TORDOTOR-105588 format. One record per residue (C-alpha): residue number from 0; x, y, z. Coordinates in Angstrom, 1 decimal. Layout:
    n      px      py      pz
  NUM       X       Y       Z
...
This chain:
    n      px      py      pz
    0   -34.8    29.4   -11.0
    1   -32.8    29.3   -14.3
    2   -33.9    31.7   -17.0
    3   -34.8    28.9   -19.4
    4   -37.2    27.4   -16.8
    5   -38.8    30.8   -16.2
    6   -39.3    31.5   -19.9
    7   -40.7    28.0   -20.4
    8   -43.1    28.5   -17.5
    9   -44.3    31.8   -18.8
   10   -44.7    30.4   -22.3
   11   -46.9    27.6   -21.0
   12   -48.9    30.2   -19.0
   13   -49.5    32.4   -22.0
   14   -50.2    29.6   -24.4
   15   -53.7    29.2   -23.0
   16   -54.5    33.0   -23.5
   17   -52.8    33.1   -26.9
   18   -56.1    33.8   -28.7
   19   -56.8    36.9   -26.6
   20   -54.9    40.3   -26.6
   21   -53.3    40.7   -23.2
   22   -52.4    44.0   -21.6
   23   -48.7    44.9   -22.4
   24   -46.4    44.3   -19.4
   25   -42.7    43.7   -18.5
   26   -41.5    40.8   -16.4
   27   -38.2    41.4   -14.5
   28   -35.9    38.4   -13.8
   29   -33.6    39.6   -11.0
   30   -30.4    37.7   -10.0
   31   -27.0    38.2    -8.4
   32   -24.4    39.0   -11.0
   33   -20.7    38.1   -10.6
   34   -19.5    39.2   -14.0
   35   -19.8    42.3   -16.3
   36   -22.4    40.9   -18.7
   37   -25.1    43.1   -20.1
   38   -28.8    43.0   -19.3
   39   -30.8    40.8   -21.6
   40   -34.2    41.7   -23.0
   41   -36.3    38.8   -24.4
   42   -39.8    38.8   -26.0
   43   -42.4    36.1   -25.5
   44   -43.5    34.2   -28.6
   45   -47.0    33.8   -30.0
   46   -48.0    30.5   -31.6
   47   -46.3    27.2   -31.3
   48   -43.4    25.5   -33.0
   49   -45.5    22.4   -33.6
   50   -48.0    24.4   -35.7
   51   -45.2    26.4   -37.3
   52   -46.8    29.7   -36.6
   53   -44.2    31.1   -34.1
   54   -43.9    34.9   -34.0
   55   -42.4    37.3   -31.3
   56   -44.9    39.2   -29.2
   57   -44.2    42.9   -28.6
   58   -46.6    43.2   -25.7
   59   -44.8    40.9   -23.2
   60   -41.1    41.3   -22.4
   61   -38.8    39.5   -20.0
   62   -35.8    41.6   -18.9
   63   -32.9    39.9   -17.1
   64   -31.3    42.4   -14.6
   65   -28.3    41.5   -12.5
   66   -27.2    43.0    -9.2
   67   -23.4    43.0    -9.4
   68   -21.7    41.6    -6.3
   69   -18.3    43.1    -5.6
   70   -15.4    40.7    -5.5
   71   -11.8    40.9    -4.5
   72   -12.3    43.4    -1.7
   73    -9.7    43.7     1.0
   74   -12.0    44.6     3.8
   75   -15.7    45.0     4.7
   76   -15.5    48.7     5.5
   77   -13.2    51.4     4.2
   78   -13.0    53.5     1.0
   79   -12.7    50.4    -1.2
   80   -14.4    47.9     1.1
   81   -17.2    45.6     0.3
   82   -19.9    47.7     2.0
   83   -19.1    50.9    -0.1
   84   -18.8    48.9    -3.3
   85   -22.1    47.0    -2.6
   86   -23.9    50.3    -1.9
   87   -22.7    51.7    -5.3
   88   -23.8    48.4    -7.0
   89   -27.2    48.6    -5.4
   90   -27.7    52.3    -6.5
   91   -26.7    51.3   -10.1
   92   -29.1    48.3    -9.9
   93   -32.0    50.5    -8.8
   94   -31.2    53.1   -11.5
   95   -31.7    50.4   -14.2
   96   -35.4    50.3   -13.5
   97   -35.8    53.9   -14.5
   98   -34.0    53.4   -17.8
   99   -35.8    50.2   -18.8
């Protein structure tokens, strides 16, 4: 699901409860990453563009985290193989949850 679709779906979901104060929480958007882009942290908005009262909410965050997939490996096994590089990438991916 593209990030814009996810954010739109969440915005429509929270539009109904906009008058209430929800419990703060974080939503993780996980995806396979094939480049070296940084993680992206987004905040939900409160209000509507139509009513011209749009403001960022600090209580709901969407964090986009990518699992880097190794490319250009010569073999599956070995010191520089896909398996070893993928294990290192998985460890780095899991470590991100403790720093967010």
